[in-house]
C-alpha positions as CSV (number, residue, x, y, z in Angstrom):
1,X,14.2,39.8,-2.8
2,X,17.3,41.6,-3.9
3,X,19.1,39.8,-6.5
4,X,22.2,38.8,-4.2
5,X,19.4,37.0,-2.0
6,X,17.9,35.3,-5.5
7,X,21.4,33.9,-6.3
8,X,22.0,32.8,-2.7
9,X,18.8,31.1,-2.6
10,X,19.6,29.4,-6.0
11,X,23.1,28.5,-4.8
12,X,21.6,26.6,-2.0
13,X,19.2,24.6,-4.2
14,X,20.3,20.9,-4.8
15,X,19.1,17.8,-6.7
16,X,19.1,14.8,-4.5
17,X,18.6,11.7,-5.6
18,X,17.1,9.0,-3.0
19,X,17.8,5.3,-3.2
20,X,15.7,3.0,-1.4
21,X,15.1,-0.8,-1.8
22,X,11.2,-1.1,-1.6
23,X,8.9,1.9,-1.6
24,X,6.1,0.0,0.4
25,X,4.3,1.0,3.5
26,X,6.6,0.7,6.9
27,X,8.1,3.2,8.9
28,X,11.7,3.0,6.9
29,X,9.5,4.0,4.0
30,X,7.4,6.6,6.1
31,X,11.1,8.4,6.9
32,X,12.0,8.2,3.6
33,X,8.8,9.7,2.0
34,X,9.0,12.4,5.1
35,X,12.5,13.2,4.1
36,X,12.0,13.6,0.3
37,X,8.9,16.0,0.7
38,X,10.7,18.1,3.7
39,X,13.6,18.5,1.8
40,X,11.4,19.3,-1.8
41,X,9.6,22.2,0.4
42,X,13.0,23.5,1.4
43,X,13.8,24.3,-2.7
44,X,15.3,21.3,-3.5
45,X,14.5,18.9,-6.6
46,X,14.2,15.2,-5.2
47,X,14.0,12.0,-7.2
48,X,13.4,8.7,-5.7
49,X,14.8,5.7,-7.3
50,X,13.4,2.3,-6.0
51,X,13.4,-1.3,-7.3
52,X,9.5,-1.6,-6.3
53,X,6.7,0.8,-5.7
54,X,3.0,-0.8,-6.2
55,X,0.7,2.1,-6.5
56,X,-1.9,0.4,-4.4
57,X,0.8,-0.3,-1.4
58,X,2.5,2.5,-0.8
59,X,2.2,6.1,0.8
60,X,0.2,8.6,-0.6
61,X,2.9,11.2,-1.8
62,X,4.5,8.1,-3.7
63,X,1.5,7.9,-6.0
64,X,-0.2,11.1,-6.0
65,X,2.6,13.2,-7.9
66,X,3.7,15.0,-5.0
67,X,7.0,12.8,-5.3
68,X,8.8,12.0,-8.6
69,X,9.4,8.4,-8.2
70,X,11.1,6.2,-10.5
71,X,10.9,2.5,-10.7
72,X,14.4,0.8,-11.8
73,X,16.3,-2.3,-11.5
74,X,13.3,-4.5,-11.6
75,X,13.5,-6.4,-14.5
76,X,16.4,-9.1,-14.1
77,X,16.5,-10.5,-10.6
78,X,13.6,-11.4,-8.4
79,X,12.8,-10.5,-4.9
80,X,13.7,-13.7,-3.8
81,X,14.6,-17.2,-5.4
82,X,12.2,-19.8,-4.5
83,X,11.4,-18.0,-1.2
84,X,15.1,-17.7,-0.2
85,X,18.1,-15.6,-0.6
86,X,16.2,-12.3,0.0
87,X,19.2,-10.5,1.1
88,X,21.3,-11.5,-2.0
89,X,18.5,-10.4,-4.3
90,X,18.0,-7.1,-2.9
91,X,21.6,-6.5,-3.0
92,X,21.7,-7.5,-6.6
93,X,18.5,-5.4,-7.5
94,X,20.3,-2.4,-6.0
95,X,23.3,-3.1,-7.9
96,X,21.0,-3.5,-11.2
97,X,19.5,-0.3,-10.4
98,X,22.6,1.8,-10.0
99,X,24.1,0.1,-13.3
100,X,20.8,1.0,-15.0
101,X,20.7,4.4,-14.4
102,X,24.4,5.3,-14.5
103,X,25.3,3.4,-18.0
104,X,22.3,2.0,-19.8
105,X,20.0,5.3,-19.6
106,X,22.5,8.0,-18.1
107,X,19.8,9.4,-15.9
108,X,22.5,10.3,-13.5
109,X,24.3,12.1,-15.9
110,X,21.3,13.9,-17.0
111,X,20.2,14.8,-13.4
112,X,23.5,15.7,-12.2
113,X,22.9,15.1,-8.3
114,X,24.3,17.1,-5.8
115,X,24.1,14.4,-3.3
116,X,22.7,11.0,-2.8
117,X,20.3,9.9,0.3
118,X,20.6,6.2,0.4
119,X,19.0,3.8,3.2
120,X,18.7,0.3,4.3
121,X,21.2,-1.3,1.8
122,X,24.7,-0.1,1.9
123,X,26.4,-2.7,-0.8
124,X,25.8,-0.6,-3.9
125,X,27.6,2.4,-2.2
126,X,31.2,1.4,-3.9
127,X,29.5,1.1,-7.2
128,X,27.6,4.2,-6.8
129,X,30.8,6.3,-5.7
130,X,32.5,5.0,-8.9
131,X,29.6,6.5,-11.2
132,X,29.1,9.7,-9.5
133,X,31.4,12.1,-7.6
134,X,28.3,13.3,-5.6
135,X,28.7,13.1,-1.8
136,X,26.6,9.9,-0.5
137,X,24.4,10.2,2.9
138,X,23.5,6.9,4.3
139,X,20.9,6.4,7.0
140,X,21.4,3.4,9.1
141,X,17.9,2.2,10.1
142,X,19.4,-0.8,12.2
143,X,22.4,-3.0,11.2
144,X,20.8,-5.9,8.8
145,X,23.2,-8.3,10.2
146,X,21.1,-8.1,13.4
147,X,17.8,-8.5,11.6
148,X,18.6,-11.7,10.0
149,X,16.8,-14.8,11.6
150,X,18.1,-18.1,12.5
151,X,21.5,-17.4,13.4
152,X,21.8,-20.4,15.5
153,X,22.0,-22.7,12.6
154,X,25.8,-23.2,11.5
155,X,25.2,-23.0,7.9
156,X,23.0,-19.8,8.2
157,X,26.0,-17.9,10.2
158,X,28.0,-19.1,7.1
159,X,25.4,-17.8,4.4
160,X,25.3,-14.5,6.0
161,X,29.3,-13.8,6.5
162,X,30.1,-12.2,3.1
163,X,26.9,-10.0,3.4
164,X,27.7,-9.1,6.9
165,X,31.2,-8.1,5.9
166,X,30.1,-6.4,2.8
167,X,27.6,-4.3,4.8
168,X,30.1,-2.7,7.2
169,X,32.9,-2.5,4.7
170,X,30.5,-0.7,2.0
171,X,29.2,1.4,4.8
172,X,32.5,3.0,4.8
173,X,31.7,4.7,1.3
174,X,29.3,7.2,2.9
175,X,30.4,10.6,3.4
176,X,27.8,10.9,6.2
177,X,26.2,8.5,8.2
178,X,22.9,8.8,10.3
179,X,21.0,6.7,12.9
180,X,17.6,7.0,13.8
181,X,17.5,7.2,17.6
182,X,20.3,6.9,20.4
183,X,19.6,3.6,20.9
184,X,20.3,2.4,17.5
185,X,23.6,4.5,17.9
186,X,24.3,2.7,20.6
187,X,23.6,-0.8,18.9
188,X,25.8,0.7,15.7
189,X,28.6,1.4,18.1
190,X,28.8,-2.1,19.6
191,X,28.3,-3.9,16.4
192,X,30.8,-2.3,14.3
193,X,33.3,-0.3,16.8
194,X,35.9,0.4,14.3
195,X,33.5,2.4,12.4
196,X,31.8,4.0,15.2
197,X,35.4,5.3,16.4
198,X,36.5,6.6,12.8
199,X,32.9,8.0,11.8
200,X,30.6,10.8,13.3
201,X,27.4,8.9,13.6
202,X,24.7,11.4,13.6
203,X,21.4,11.2,15.1
204,X,18.2,12.1,12.7
205,X,15.1,11.5,14.5
206,X,12.1,10.3,12.0
207,X,9.7,13.1,12.3
208,X,5.8,13.6,11.0
209,X,4.1,16.5,9.6
210,X,2.7,18.5,12.2
211,X,1.0,21.1,10.1
212,X,-2.6,21.9,10.5
213,X,-4.5,20.3,7.6
214,X,-8.1,20.6,6.6
215,X,-10.0,17.1,7.6
216,X,-11.2,15.0,5.1
217,X,-14.7,15.6,4.9
218,X,-15.7,11.8,4.6
219,X,-13.9,11.4,8.0
220,X,-15.4,14.1,10.1
221,X,-17.4,11.6,12.2
222,X,-15.5,9.5,14.1
223,X,-15.7,5.6,13.8
224,X,-18.7,4.4,15.8
225,X,-16.9,2.3,18.1
226,X,-15.0,5.3,19.7
227,X,-17.8,5.8,22.5
228,X,-17.4,2.2,23.5
229,X,-13.9,2.2,23.7
230,X,-11.3,2.0,21.1
231,X,-7.8,0.7,21.6
232,X,-5.7,0.5,18.6
233,X,-2.4,-1.3,17.6
234,X,-0.5,-0.3,14.1
235,X,2.1,-2.6,13.1
236,X,3.2,-4.5,10.1
237,X,2.3,-8.4,10.3
238,X,5.6,-9.4,11.5
239,X,6.3,-11.8,14.4
240,X,9.3,-9.4,15.9
241,X,6.5,-6.8,16.3
242,X,4.9,-9.0,19.1
243,X,1.2,-8.0,18.2
244,X,0.6,-10.9,20.2
245,X,1.1,-9.0,23.3
246,X,-1.7,-6.6,22.3
247,X,-4.0,-9.6,22.2
248,X,-3.3,-11.0,25.5
249,X,-3.3,-7.9,27.4
250,X,-6.8,-7.5,25.8
251,X,-8.0,-10.8,26.9
252,X,-6.4,-10.3,30.5
253,X,-9.2,-7.3,31.1
254,X,-11.9,-8.5,33.3
255,X,-14.9,-8.5,31.1
256,X,-16.6,-5.6,33.4
257,X,-14.0,-3.4,32.2
258,X,-13.3,-4.3,28.6
259,X,-17.2,-3.7,28.3
260,X,-18.1,-3.4,24.6
261,X,-14.4,-2.3,23.8
262,X,-12.6,-3.3,20.4
263,X,-9.2,-4.0,20.0
264,X,-8.4,-3.1,16.3
265,X,-5.0,-4.3,14.8
266,X,-4.2,-2.8,11.6
267,X,-1.1,-2.1,9.7
268,X,1.1,-3.1,6.9
269,X,0.1,-6.4,5.1
270,X,1.3,-7.7,1.5
271,X,0.0,-11.1,0.2
272,X,3.6,-11.4,-1.3
273,X,5.1,-11.7,2.0
274,X,4.6,-15.5,3.8
275,X,5.3,-14.0,7.0
276,X,2.4,-11.3,7.1
277,X,0.0,-14.1,6.1
278,X,1.2,-16.8,8.1
279,X,1.3,-14.1,11.4
280,X,-1.7,-13.0,10.7
281,X,-3.5,-16.6,10.6
282,X,-1.5,-16.7,14.3
283,X,-3.0,-13.8,15.8
284,X,-6.3,-15.0,14.5
285,X,-5.8,-18.6,16.1
286,X,-4.6,-17.2,19.4
287,X,-7.4,-14.5,19.8
288,X,-10.0,-17.5,19.2
289,X,-8.0,-19.5,21.8
290,X,-8.5,-16.9,24.4
291,X,-12.0,-16.8,23.6
292,X,-12.2,-13.3,21.6
293,X,-14.4,-13.0,18.8
294,X,-12.6,-11.6,15.8
295,X,-12.9,-10.2,12.1
296,X,-10.8,-9.4,9.2
297,X,-11.3,-6.4,7.0
298,X,-9.2,-5.1,4.2
299,X,-11.1,-1.6,3.8
300,X,-13.3,1.0,5.9
301,X,-16.8,-0.6,3.8
302,X,-16.1,-3.9,5.2
303,X,-14.8,-2.9,8.7
304,X,-18.0,-1.3,9.2
305,X,-20.1,-4.2,8.0
306,X,-23.1,-5.3,10.8
307,X,-21.4,-8.7,10.2
308,X,-18.4,-7.4,12.1
309,X,-20.4,-5.2,14.8
310,X,-19.8,-8.3,17.6
311,X,-16.0,-8.6,17.0
312,X,-13.7,-7.8,20.1
313,X,-10.6,-8.0,17.9
314,X,-10.8,-6.4,14.2
315,X,-8.0,-7.1,12.0
316,X,-7.8,-4.1,9.3
317,X,-5.2,-5.4,6.5
318,X,-2.9,-2.6,4.8
319,X,-5.0,0.2,6.0
320,X,-5.2,3.5,3.5
321,X,-4.3,6.9,5.0
322,X,-7.7,8.2,5.5
323,X,-8.8,5.0,7.5
324,X,-5.6,5.2,9.5
325,X,-6.4,9.0,10.3
326,X,-9.9,7.7,11.5
327,X,-8.5,5.4,13.5
328,X,-6.0,7.8,15.2
329,X,-8.6,10.4,15.8
330,X,-10.9,7.7,17.4
331,X,-8.6,5.9,19.5
332,X,-8.7,5.9,23.4
333,X,-4.9,4.5,23.6
334,X,-2.3,3.4,21.2
335,X,-0.7,0.2,22.2
336,X,3.0,-0.4,20.6
337,X,4.3,-3.8,21.3
338,X,7.5,-4.2,19.7
339,X,10.6,-4.8,21.9
340,X,14.0,-2.9,21.0
341,X,12.3,-1.0,18.4
342,X,14.8,1.0,16.5
343,X,12.6,4.2,16.7
344,X,9.0,3.8,16.1
345,X,7.2,6.6,14.1
346,X,3.4,5.3,15.0
347,X,3.7,6.5,18.9
348,X,4.4,10.0,17.3
349,X,1.6,9.7,15.1
350,X,-0.6,8.8,17.8
351,X,0.8,11.7,20.2
352,X,0.3,14.3,17.6
353,X,-3.5,13.8,17.7
354,X,-3.7,13.5,21.5
355,X,-3.9,10.1,21.9
356,X,-1.8,8.5,24.9
357,X,0.6,5.6,24.3
358,X,1.4,2.2,25.8
359,X,4.9,0.9,24.7
360,X,7.6,-1.4,25.7
361,X,10.2,0.4,28.2
362,X,12.9,-0.5,26.0
363,X,14.5,0.9,22.3
364,X,13.5,4.1,20.3
365,X,10.2,4.8,22.2
366,X,12.0,5.5,25.4
367,X,13.2,8.5,23.8
368,X,9.7,9.8,22.5
369,X,7.4,8.5,25.2
370,X,7.3,10.3,28.6
371,X,6.2,7.8,31.2
372,X,3.3,8.7,33.3
373,X,3.3,12.3,31.1
374,X,2.4,11.4,27.3
375,X,1.9,7.5,27.9
376,X,3.3,4.6,29.5
377,X,6.2,2.6,29.3
378,X,5.7,-1.1,30.4
379,X,7.7,-4.3,30.5
380,X,6.7,-6.5,27.5
381,X,7.3,-9.6,29.6
382,X,4.2,-8.2,32.2
383,X,1.2,-8.9,30.2
384,X,-0.9,-8.0,33.4
385,X,0.9,-4.3,33.5
386,X,-0.1,-4.0,29.9
387,X,-3.8,-4.9,31.1
388,X,-3.7,-2.8,33.9
389,X,-3.2,0.3,31.3
390,X,-5.7,-0.7,28.9
391,X,-8.2,-0.2,32.0
392,X,-7.2,2.9,32.7
393,X,-7.7,4.2,29.4
394,X,-11.4,2.3,29.0
395,X,-12.4,4.4,32.0
396,X,-10.2,3.4,35.0
397,X,-8.8,7.0,35.1
398,X,-10.8,10.6,35.1
399,X,-11.3,11.8,31.4
400,X,-9.4,15.0,32.1
401,X,-6.3,13.3,33.1
402,X,-6.5,11.4,30.0
403,X,-7.3,14.5,28.0
404,X,-4.3,16.1,29.8
405,X,-2.0,13.3,28.6
406,X,-2.9,13.6,25.2
407,X,-2.4,17.5,25.1
408,X,1.4,16.6,26.5
409,X,2.2,14.1,24.2
410,X,1.0,16.5,21.2
411,X,3.4,19.4,22.8
412,X,5.8,17.0,22.7
413,X,5.9,15.7,19.2
414,X,5.7,19.5,17.8
415,X,8.4,20.8,19.8
416,X,10.8,17.7,19.3
417,X,9.6,15.6,16.1
418,X,8.3,18.0,13.6
419,X,8.7,17.2,9.9
420,X,10.2,20.7,9.4
421,X,13.2,20.0,12.0
422,X,14.2,16.8,10.2
423,X,14.1,18.3,7.3
424,X,16.3,21.2,8.8
425,X,19.3,18.5,10.0
426,X,19.2,16.6,6.8
427,X,19.4,20.0,4.7
428,X,22.4,21.3,7.2
429,X,23.8,17.7,6.4
430,X,24.0,17.8,2.7
431,X,25.5,21.6,2.9
432,X,28.3,20.0,4.8
433,X,28.8,17.0,2.5
434,X,28.6,18.7,-0.5
435,X,30.9,21.4,0.6
436,X,33.7,19.0,1.3
437,X,33.2,16.9,-1.6
438,X,36.2,15.4,-3.4
439,X,36.5,14.3,-6.9
440,X,37.7,10.7,-6.8
441,X,40.4,9.9,-9.7
442,X,39.5,7.8,-12.8
443,X,42.0,4.9,-11.5
444,X,40.0,5.0,-8.3
445,X,36.6,5.0,-10.1
446,X,37.8,1.8,-12.2
447,X,38.9,0.2,-9.2
448,X,35.7,0.6,-7.5
449,X,33.7,-0.7,-10.6
450,X,35.9,-3.7,-11.1
451,X,35.8,-4.6,-7.3
452,X,32.2,-4.1,-7.3
453,X,31.6,-6.6,-10.0
454,X,33.8,-8.9,-8.3
455,X,32.1,-8.6,-5.0
456,X,28.7,-9.5,-7.3
457,X,30.4,-12.5,-8.6
458,X,31.7,-13.8,-5.2
459,X,28.5,-13.3,-3.7
460,X,26.5,-15.0,-6.5
461,X,29.1,-18.2,-6.6
462,X,29.0,-18.5,-2.9
463,X,25.1,-18.7,-2.5
464,X,24.8,-20.9,-5.4
465,X,27.3,-23.2,-4.1
466,X,25.4,-23.3,-0.8
467,X,22.5,-23.8,-2.1
468,X,23.4,-26.8,-3.9
469,X,24.2,-28.1,-0.8
470,X,21.1,-27.1,1.1
471,X,18.7,-27.8,-1.5
472,X,17.2,-30.7,-0.2
473,X,16.7,-29.1,3.2
474,X,13.1,-28.3,4.4
475,X,12.4,-24.8,2.8
476,X,11.4,-23.7,6.3
477,X,15.0,-24.3,7.7
478,X,16.5,-21.7,5.6
479,X,14.2,-19.1,4.1
480,X,16.0,-16.1,4.4
């Protein structure tokens, strides 16, 4: 390489700092990890800051040294206050993280970042802007104000007012904003029309690693349920994921069609999260009510236990990557049950491995799945339609037709949703905002810092005052 070419390459290399609240296991976390790895492979230095990363509950790249992950801002504010005020605590933890790395340890000064990648929480952007001149890229998975539950209660709406206002205002401090799908872009434009008019909302699809990798020698053999038929659901154990739909549809199959097939429900599960624990119990009860035999396992050894051989519905809690790969390569069909999902990364993972996907006919999956070509899109209110598709996958259609559908899915993922494409898109965006960055004045910096502190104090005062009024209410009524 010539000296000029080498200089050009060095000039394009950047230090990009990621800020993510909780680097656990989920779609948002998968995107962050893939984006970080992709940018790193393009020659950039990437450092991820987070307030929580449990080595036993995170993606491999976050714990095996592939990525540099630093946990900060987790020593003062808990994740909740008596199981409540999750959004307040998340915001305060993000602000604590920024103050820690900017003013206590001076890590930001030492890193001298060229740009920031922030997602999920925008509340800390004004404070971050006051501490660094590096441009900020904000990735909006979905408006948080639409994710909050219990809006029908007047005090819940009152409680959310300062957070909803802060979310829209603070997002305006980003130098570039991206969303994960055309569906989310429409929702954001409807939720914040003024923001959509002023800013160019870019679409950056979450993508997956499509490179050919050598198989794990321990996973060469498919799981023993492959021949009898394995229908797979992968999602976090949350009620909004509507995993119950998969159980009802499976129970709706005639016994002659279901035969010895097994429905495996796998996904993110955290004992710290009451909803995960409660929803798992509800799903087990539902399966029992529908006369389906169930079992629950937490690892491959227990999953293959002879005691679980007769289970028609097997729950796998927090599956590791190796087991997830074995499940995907053994499944006849992936059922993806959430309605109005922002995007949905699991359908891509299944299609890449040649597994047809059955998903709701709304939200992000309508942009990734081609009905009748790479899978099926069905009304989530029509359980019988889901049962019918399950029946096709379990022998109701010719094997060659199912294989053709799988090949089409693999081709679609590699051509439109490869990780290299996402990294290239992000790299282009960072080039733009770095080239166009402007130094903020010290007066503006001081104003932002003081204003951020005032916002924090205001949030704490508002919530503590509300808490005094609501503390006698049943916990379930105002859990946040």
